[in-house]
C-alpha positions as a LaTeX table, in Angstrom:
\begin{tabular}{lrrr}
\hline
Residue & $x$ (\AA) & $y$ (\AA) & $z$ (\AA) \\
\hline
Met1 & 64.47 & 6.75 & 59.60 \\
Lys2 & 67.35 & 8.70 & 61.15 \\
Leu3 & 70.00 & 6.63 & 62.93 \\
Arg4 & 73.15 & 7.79 & 64.68 \\
Ile5 & 76.43 & 6.26 & 65.67 \\
Gly6 & 75.93 & 4.72 & 69.12 \\
Asp7 & 72.28 & 3.78 & 68.54 \\
Lys8 & 71.35 & 0.31 & 69.75 \\
Val9 & 69.30 & $-1.49$ & 67.10 \\
Arg10 & 67.35 & $-4.73$ & 66.57 \\
Phe11 & 67.27 & $-6.57$ & 63.24 \\
Leu12 & 63.97 & $-6.49$ & 61.37 \\
Asn13 & 64.22 & $-9.85$ & 59.59 \\
Glu14 & 66.28 & $-11.91$ & 62.04 \\
Thr15 & 66.93 & $-12.41$ & 65.74 \\
Gly16 & 69.62 & $-10.32$ & 67.43 \\
Glu17 & 70.71 & $-6.79$ & 68.17 \\
Gly18 & 73.83 & $-4.63$ & 68.15 \\
Val19 & 75.24 & $-1.10$ & 68.18 \\
Ile20 & 75.86 & 1.14 & 65.16 \\
Thr21 & 79.59 & 1.93 & 64.98 \\
Arg22 & 79.93 & 3.75 & 61.64 \\
Phe23 & 78.28 & 4.48 & 58.30 \\
Lys24 & 79.14 & 2.42 & 55.23 \\
Ser25 & 77.09 & 4.46 & 52.78 \\
Lys26 & 74.06 & 6.71 & 52.70 \\
Asp27 & 71.75 & 3.70 & 53.05 \\
Ser28 & 73.82 & 1.27 & 55.15 \\
Val29 & 75.74 & 1.11 & 58.42 \\
Phe30 & 78.08 & $-1.21$ & 60.31 \\
Val31 & 76.56 & $-2.86$ & 63.37 \\
Glu32 & 78.79 & $-4.28$ & 66.12 \\
Met33 & 77.53 & $-7.59$ & 67.45 \\
Pro34 & 77.89 & $-8.77$ & 71.10 \\
Asp35 & 80.89 & $-10.91$ & 70.04 \\
Gly36 & 82.72 & $-7.81$ & 68.76 \\
Phe37 & 82.31 & $-8.40$ & 65.01 \\
Glu38 & 81.04 & $-5.62$ & 62.72 \\
Ile39 & 78.44 & $-6.55$ & 60.11 \\
Pro40 & 77.04 & $-4.20$ & 57.41 \\
Tyr41 & 73.25 & $-3.77$ & 57.31 \\
Leu42 & 70.81 & $-1.71$ & 55.29 \\
Ile43 & 69.26 & 1.01 & 57.44 \\
Gln44 & 65.77 & $-0.09$ & 56.41 \\
Gln45 & 66.45 & $-3.51$ & 57.99 \\
Leu46 & 67.12 & $-2.03$ & 61.44 \\
Val47 & 64.83 & $-0.96$ & 64.28 \\
Pro48 & 66.26 & 1.41 & 66.93 \\
Ile49 & 65.96 & 0.25 & 70.56 \\
His50 & 67.58 & 3.13 & 72.36 \\
Thr51 & 70.57 & 5.40 & 71.95 \\
Glu52 & 73.70 & 5.98 & 73.97 \\
Leu53 & 73.53 & 9.68 & 73.21 \\
Ile54 & 73.71 & 11.67 & 76.42 \\
Leu55 & 70.33 & 13.19 & 77.18 \\
Asn56 & 70.65 & 16.74 & 78.40 \\
Pro57 & 68.09 & 19.52 & 77.88 \\
Glu58 & 70.93 & 21.99 & 77.25 \\
Val59 & 72.50 & 20.12 & 74.33 \\
Glu60 & 71.38 & 19.66 & 70.73 \\
Asn61 & 71.85 & 16.67 & 68.47 \\
Ile62 & 73.74 & 17.26 & 65.25 \\
Asp63 & 72.25 & 16.06 & 61.97 \\
Ile64 & 74.94 & 14.02 & 60.24 \\
Val65 & 75.39 & 12.48 & 56.81 \\
Ala66 & 77.42 & 9.45 & 55.83 \\
Glu67 & 80.20 & 11.48 & 54.23 \\
Ser68 & 80.90 & 13.47 & 57.38 \\
Thr69 & 81.39 & 10.55 & 59.74 \\
Leu70 & 84.96 & 9.96 & 58.57 \\
Leu71 & 86.01 & 13.47 & 59.57 \\
Glu72 & 85.71 & 13.25 & 63.34 \\
Cys73 & 86.55 & 16.52 & 64.99 \\
Val74 & 85.82 & 18.71 & 68.02 \\
Tyr75 & 85.41 & 22.44 & 67.49 \\
Phe76 & 85.09 & 25.61 & 69.53 \\
Ile77 & 82.48 & 27.65 & 67.65 \\
Ile78 & 81.73 & 31.36 & 67.76 \\
Glu79 & 78.43 & 32.34 & 66.14 \\
Pro80 & 77.64 & 36.05 & 65.56 \\
Asp81 & 73.96 & 36.96 & 65.65 \\
His82 & 74.10 & 38.56 & 62.21 \\
Glu83 & 75.87 & 38.01 & 58.90 \\
Leu84 & 76.96 & 41.66 & 58.63 \\
Pro85 & 79.76 & 42.55 & 61.10 \\
Leu86 & 78.40 & 46.06 & 61.70 \\
Leu87 & 75.03 & 44.65 & 62.80 \\
Val88 & 76.41 & 42.05 & 65.22 \\
Ser89 & 75.32 & 42.61 & 68.83 \\
Asp90 & 75.87 & 39.15 & 70.42 \\
Tyr91 & 78.29 & 36.26 & 70.10 \\
Lys92 & 77.40 & 32.69 & 71.08 \\
Phe93 & 80.14 & 30.23 & 72.10 \\
Tyr94 & 79.54 & 26.52 & 71.41 \\
Leu95 & 81.36 & 23.26 & 72.00 \\
Phe96 & 80.68 & 21.22 & 68.84 \\
Asn97 & 81.39 & 17.50 & 69.09 \\
Ser98 & 81.43 & 16.13 & 65.54 \\
Ser99 & 82.85 & 12.76 & 66.64 \\
Ser100 & 81.54 & 9.34 & 67.66 \\
Tyr101 & 82.98 & 9.76 & 71.18 \\
Asn102 & 81.19 & 11.03 & 74.27 \\
Met103 & 82.97 & 13.80 & 76.16 \\
Ala104 & 83.34 & 14.97 & 79.73 \\
Phe105 & 84.23 & 18.66 & 79.41 \\
Thr106 & 84.96 & 21.86 & 81.30 \\
Tyr107 & 84.88 & 25.36 & 79.80 \\
Ser108 & 86.72 & 28.19 & 81.57 \\
Ile109 & 87.67 & 31.78 & 80.87 \\
Lys110 & 90.68 & 33.71 & 82.13 \\
Asp111 & 89.90 & 36.18 & 84.90 \\
Asp112 & 93.03 & 38.24 & 85.64 \\
Met113 & 95.68 & 35.62 & 86.45 \\
His114 & 93.29 & 32.72 & 87.10 \\
Tyr115 & 90.72 & 30.70 & 85.21 \\
Gln116 & 87.05 & 30.54 & 86.13 \\
Thr117 & 84.91 & 27.57 & 85.08 \\
Leu118 & 81.66 & 28.68 & 83.45 \\
Lys119 & 80.29 & 25.33 & 82.31 \\
His120 & 81.04 & 21.64 & 82.71 \\
Gly121 & 79.29 & 18.37 & 82.05 \\
Glu122 & 78.98 & 15.60 & 79.47 \\
Leu123 & 78.39 & 15.96 & 75.75 \\
Gly124 & 77.26 & 13.02 & 73.62 \\
Ala125 & 78.54 & 11.91 & 70.24 \\
Tyr126 & 77.40 & 14.30 & 67.49 \\
Gln127 & 76.00 & 16.90 & 69.85 \\
Lys128 & 76.68 & 20.55 & 70.50 \\
Val129 & 76.18 & 22.66 & 73.62 \\
Leu130 & 75.87 & 26.41 & 74.10 \\
Leu131 & 78.62 & 27.54 & 76.48 \\
Lys132 & 78.04 & 31.28 & 76.77 \\
Thr133 & 76.34 & 34.26 & 75.11 \\
Val134 & 78.32 & 37.50 & 75.23 \\
Lys135 & 77.40 & 41.01 & 74.16 \\
Lys136 & 79.69 & 42.46 & 71.50 \\
Asn137 & 80.64 & 45.31 & 73.82 \\
Phe138 & 82.11 & 42.79 & 76.30 \\
Phe139 & 83.65 & 40.39 & 73.78 \\
Gln140 & 87.18 & 41.63 & 74.55 \\
Glu141 & 86.73 & 40.52 & 78.17 \\
Tyr142 & 86.46 & 36.92 & 76.95 \\
Ala143 & 89.78 & 36.64 & 75.12 \\
Tyr144 & 91.14 & 33.44 & 76.71 \\
His145 & 89.03 & 30.28 & 76.44 \\
Lys146 & 90.17 & 27.04 & 78.08 \\
Val147 & 88.51 & 23.76 & 77.06 \\
Glu148 & 89.37 & 20.43 & 78.67 \\
Cys149 & 87.88 & 17.15 & 77.42 \\
Leu150 & 88.04 & 13.45 & 78.20 \\
Phe151 & 86.75 & 11.02 & 75.55 \\
Phe152 & 84.91 & 7.74 & 76.06 \\
Lys153 & 82.22 & 5.43 & 74.66 \\
Asn154 & 79.70 & 3.12 & 76.25 \\
Thr155 & 81.02 & 0.32 & 74.04 \\
His156 & 84.55 & $-0.85$ & 73.13 \\
Tyr157 & 86.66 & 2.02 & 71.79 \\
Lys158 & 90.19 & 3.03 & 70.95 \\
Asn159 & 91.83 & 5.06 & 73.67 \\
Gln160 & 92.11 & 8.78 & 72.95 \\
Phe161 & 94.35 & 11.49 & 74.32 \\
Pro162 & 92.46 & 14.00 & 76.49 \\
Ile163 & 92.81 & 17.65 & 75.50 \\
Ala164 & 93.42 & 20.85 & 77.43 \\
Glu165 & 93.46 & 23.71 & 74.95 \\
Val166 & 93.65 & 27.45 & 75.61 \\
Leu167 & 92.43 & 29.65 & 72.75 \\
Phe168 & 93.19 & 33.37 & 72.50 \\
Ile169 & 90.44 & 35.00 & 70.45 \\
Ser170 & 90.30 & 38.76 & 69.95 \\
Asp171 & 88.58 & 41.04 & 67.44 \\
Arg172 & 91.76 & 40.93 & 65.36 \\
Val173 & 91.77 & 37.11 & 65.39 \\
Leu174 & 88.19 & 37.07 & 64.12 \\
Lys175 & 89.02 & 39.52 & 61.34 \\
Glu176 & 91.84 & 37.24 & 60.19 \\
Asn177 & 89.57 & 34.16 & 60.10 \\
Val178 & 86.94 & 33.29 & 57.53 \\
Leu179 & 83.30 & 32.73 & 58.43 \\
Ala180 & 82.00 & 29.28 & 57.48 \\
Lys181 & 78.39 & 28.29 & 56.81 \\
His182 & 77.08 & 25.17 & 58.53 \\
Asn183 & 73.54 & 23.82 & 58.55 \\
Glu184 & 73.67 & 23.40 & 62.34 \\
Phe185 & 73.89 & 27.17 & 62.83 \\
Lys186 & 71.62 & 30.00 & 61.72 \\
Tyr187 & 74.48 & 32.34 & 60.82 \\
Pro188 & 78.00 & 31.73 & 59.44 \\
Val189 & 80.41 & 30.85 & 62.25 \\
Phe190 & 84.08 & 31.00 & 63.24 \\
Ala191 & 85.37 & 27.47 & 63.88 \\
Phe192 & 88.52 & 26.59 & 65.88 \\
Val193 & 89.70 & 22.98 & 65.90 \\
Leu194 & 90.29 & 21.49 & 69.37 \\
Lys195 & 90.90 & 17.87 & 68.34 \\
Asp196 & 91.01 & 16.11 & 64.96 \\
Asp197 & 93.31 & 13.10 & 65.45 \\
Phe198 & 90.78 & 10.42 & 66.43 \\
Met199 & 92.22 & 8.01 & 63.88 \\
Asp200 & 95.82 & 8.53 & 65.04 \\
Lys201 & 97.39 & 5.10 & 65.55 \\
Glu202 & 100.18 & 6.34 & 67.81 \\
Lys203 & 100.33 & 4.19 & 70.92 \\
Ile204 & 99.12 & 6.12 & 73.94 \\
Glu205 & 100.73 & 3.99 & 76.63 \\
Arg206 & 104.33 & 5.05 & 77.02 \\
His207 & 107.18 & 3.62 & 79.06 \\
Leu208 & 109.69 & 5.54 & 81.15 \\
Asp209 & 113.20 & 5.57 & 79.75 \\
Ala210 & 116.46 & 6.32 & 81.59 \\
Glu211 & 116.13 & 10.06 & 80.97 \\
Asp212 & 112.60 & 10.11 & 82.42 \\
Ile213 & 113.77 & 8.30 & 85.56 \\
Thr214 & 116.65 & 10.76 & 86.01 \\
Arg215 & 114.21 & 13.67 & 85.78 \\
Leu216 & 111.88 & 12.08 & 88.32 \\
Lys217 & 114.73 & 11.62 & 90.81 \\
Ala218 & 115.65 & 15.29 & 90.39 \\
Ile219 & 112.20 & 16.47 & 91.42 \\
Lys220 & 112.14 & 17.64 & 95.03 \\
Glu221 & 109.55 & 16.19 & 97.36 \\
Phe222 & 106.40 & 18.23 & 97.23 \\
Arg223 & 105.72 & 20.02 & 100.51 \\
Gln224 & 102.37 & 21.42 & 101.46 \\
Pro225 & 102.79 & 25.17 & 101.94 \\
Ser226 & 102.37 & 26.22 & 105.54 \\
Lys227 & 99.01 & 27.74 & 106.28 \\
Thr228 & 98.97 & 31.39 & 107.14 \\
Ser229 & 96.20 & 32.70 & 109.29 \\
Val230 & 93.87 & 35.16 & 107.64 \\
Ser231 & 91.92 & 37.59 & 109.74 \\
Asn232 & 88.15 & 37.65 & 109.54 \\
Lys233 & 88.39 & 41.23 & 108.35 \\
Gln234 & 90.59 & 40.19 & 105.44 \\
Lys235 & 88.24 & 37.30 & 104.56 \\
Gln236 & 85.26 & 39.64 & 104.52 \\
Lys237 & 87.15 & 42.05 & 102.27 \\
Glu238 & 87.78 & 39.24 & 99.76 \\
Leu239 & 84.05 & 38.47 & 99.63 \\
Gln240 & 82.96 & 41.96 & 98.61 \\
Lys241 & 83.38 & 44.11 & 95.52 \\
Glu242 & 82.79 & 47.63 & 94.26 \\
Val243 & 81.60 & 48.21 & 90.68 \\
Asp244 & 81.57 & 51.68 & 89.07 \\
Leu245 & 78.82 & 51.96 & 86.44 \\
His246 & 79.66 & 55.46 & 85.22 \\
Ile247 & 79.74 & 55.30 & 81.42 \\
Glu248 & 83.28 & 56.73 & 81.21 \\
Glu249 & 84.49 & 53.72 & 83.20 \\
Leu250 & 82.90 & 51.22 & 80.79 \\
Val251 & 83.81 & 52.51 & 77.31 \\
Glu252 & 86.81 & 54.30 & 75.85 \\
Ser253 & 84.60 & 57.00 & 74.35 \\
Tyr254 & 80.87 & 57.57 & 74.63 \\
Arg255 & 80.79 & 60.41 & 72.12 \\
Gly256 & 77.95 & 59.78 & 69.68 \\
Leu257 & 76.10 & 57.36 & 71.96 \\
Thr258 & 72.48 & 58.13 & 72.77 \\
Asn259 & 71.20 & 58.09 & 76.34 \\
Thr260 & 69.44 & 54.80 & 75.64 \\
Gln261 & 72.61 & 53.20 & 74.26 \\
Met262 & 74.62 & 54.33 & 77.29 \\
Leu263 & 71.94 & 53.01 & 79.64 \\
Asn264 & 71.96 & 49.63 & 77.88 \\
Ile265 & 75.74 & 49.36 & 78.25 \\
Gln266 & 75.50 & 50.18 & 81.96 \\
Ile267 & 72.70 & 47.66 & 82.55 \\
Glu268 & 74.58 & 44.93 & 80.66 \\
His269 & 77.67 & 45.53 & 82.78 \\
Phe270 & 75.56 & 45.53 & 85.95 \\
Glu271 & 73.98 & 42.16 & 85.05 \\
Lys272 & 77.36 & 40.68 & 84.10 \\
Glu273 & 78.94 & 41.70 & 87.40 \\
Leu274 & 75.95 & 40.44 & 89.38 \\
Asp275 & 76.13 & 37.06 & 87.62 \\
Lys276 & 79.85 & 36.88 & 88.34 \\
Ala277 & 79.20 & 37.68 & 92.02 \\
Phe278 & 76.87 & 34.66 & 92.30 \\
Glu279 & 79.37 & 32.42 & 90.48 \\
Thr280 & 82.36 & 33.43 & 92.61 \\
Gly281 & 80.60 & 33.40 & 95.97 \\
Leu282 & 80.73 & 37.12 & 96.75 \\
Lys283 & 78.67 & 38.19 & 99.74 \\
Lys284 & 78.46 & 41.91 & 99.07 \\
Ile285 & 78.71 & 44.04 & 95.94 \\
Val286 & 78.29 & 47.82 & 95.73 \\
Phe287 & 77.13 & 49.31 & 92.43 \\
Ile288 & 78.08 & 52.98 & 91.98 \\
His289 & 75.47 & 54.42 & 89.61 \\
Gly290 & 75.61 & 58.10 & 90.51 \\
Val291 & 72.61 & 60.36 & 90.98 \\
Gly292 & 71.93 & 61.84 & 87.54 \\
Asn293 & 68.29 & 61.66 & 86.51 \\
Gly294 & 67.76 & 58.49 & 88.55 \\
Arg295 & 66.93 & 56.31 & 85.51 \\
Leu296 & 69.89 & 53.94 & 85.95 \\
Lys297 & 69.15 & 53.43 & 89.65 \\
Gln298 & 65.49 & 52.68 & 88.95 \\
Glu299 & 66.40 & 50.14 & 86.27 \\
Ile300 & 68.82 & 48.44 & 88.67 \\
Leu301 & 66.26 & 48.31 & 91.47 \\
Ser302 & 63.59 & 46.86 & 89.17 \\
Ile303 & 65.98 & 44.03 & 88.22 \\
Leu304 & 67.05 & 43.37 & 91.82 \\
Lys305 & 63.41 & 43.02 & 92.90 \\
Thr306 & 63.05 & 39.99 & 90.63 \\
Ile307 & 66.02 & 38.06 & 92.07 \\
Asp308 & 65.70 & 35.65 & 94.98 \\
Gly309 & 68.37 & 35.18 & 97.65 \\
Ile310 & 69.48 & 38.79 & 97.89 \\
Ser311 & 68.69 & 41.98 & 99.76 \\
Phe312 & 69.63 & 45.52 & 98.77 \\
His313 & 69.62 & 49.08 & 100.07 \\
Asp314 & 71.33 & 52.42 & 99.61 \\
Ala315 & 75.07 & 52.15 & 100.19 \\
Ser316 & 76.92 & 54.21 & 102.79 \\
Tyr317 & 75.91 & 57.87 & 102.44 \\
Lys318 & 79.20 & 58.96 & 104.00 \\
Lys319 & 81.17 & 57.19 & 101.25 \\
Tyr320 & 78.87 & 57.37 & 98.20 \\
Gly321 & 76.20 & 59.96 & 98.95 \\
Phe322 & 72.98 & 58.94 & 97.16 \\
Gly323 & 74.87 & 57.46 & 94.22 \\
Ala324 & 75.29 & 53.77 & 95.10 \\
Thr325 & 73.30 & 50.64 & 95.92 \\
Glu326 & 74.59 & 47.83 & 98.11 \\
Val327 & 73.55 & 44.24 & 97.30 \\
Leu328 & 73.90 & 41.44 & 99.88 \\
Ile329 & 73.93 & 37.86 & 98.57 \\
His330 & 72.63 & 35.36 & 101.12 \\
\hline
\end{tabular}
């Protein structure tokens, strides 16, 4: 029988119930009683009632062993889709919670000077969640990763510092790190520690000293910036975008690429920009695909026909000729 930290259990040979707090050995666990005391029990003497693990169809439970429960940690994981670097085409980003705490989290990436939240929610103890899948060609566009987490349990627990970590991960950073094998992932992964001080006994509650009070008095009163009127024309301009899909705009050099490879790169960039338009609330996006042999335009139109909540047509002939398609998001 597989039990996890946080599982609520009933005793097989006596009256009562409690919650599993930690593993004692491979065959026994500590159970916290309603009065707060922990009592060791053999796993075979326990019957699970229900678990406090957060149920979410997007997350996966982590198989754990007794030896690993002492090393509580939260990781940001990057999993290539192949063991050989030259054959990698996709990277998957995971938040891996190898701790007995539940988490409320947000995951954001840096977009120019601002951060854009891609995923948020709750992650249970000993669970992992897929944050994003990125094509290798666009990996460099996801260099800054921001992860914020709050930690809690549904039972009594020691207070934990929240985290707000920004990771810079480039191709060079990956080359300098070593891939690690883990039975939770199909391929070896890159692991970056976000938090590993769950057993830290430093007191979290802190008191203001004289220096803190002096600093507070020196802070000027916060004033709400005066609102400046923005014309409707300016607002409309902010809600539209132009995307050039010519291959020379997407890669540094396309020498040696086949027509199929170039088309795949263009389609991937088209889909990425369309997804971003939905996420950021754009109302209009113009894709400049050129005329050429018409293959790229036909591929784009076939994808657009499958998407609800949009309409599309040829963009302004005066500005783009026959080489662009305008998409309106309703």
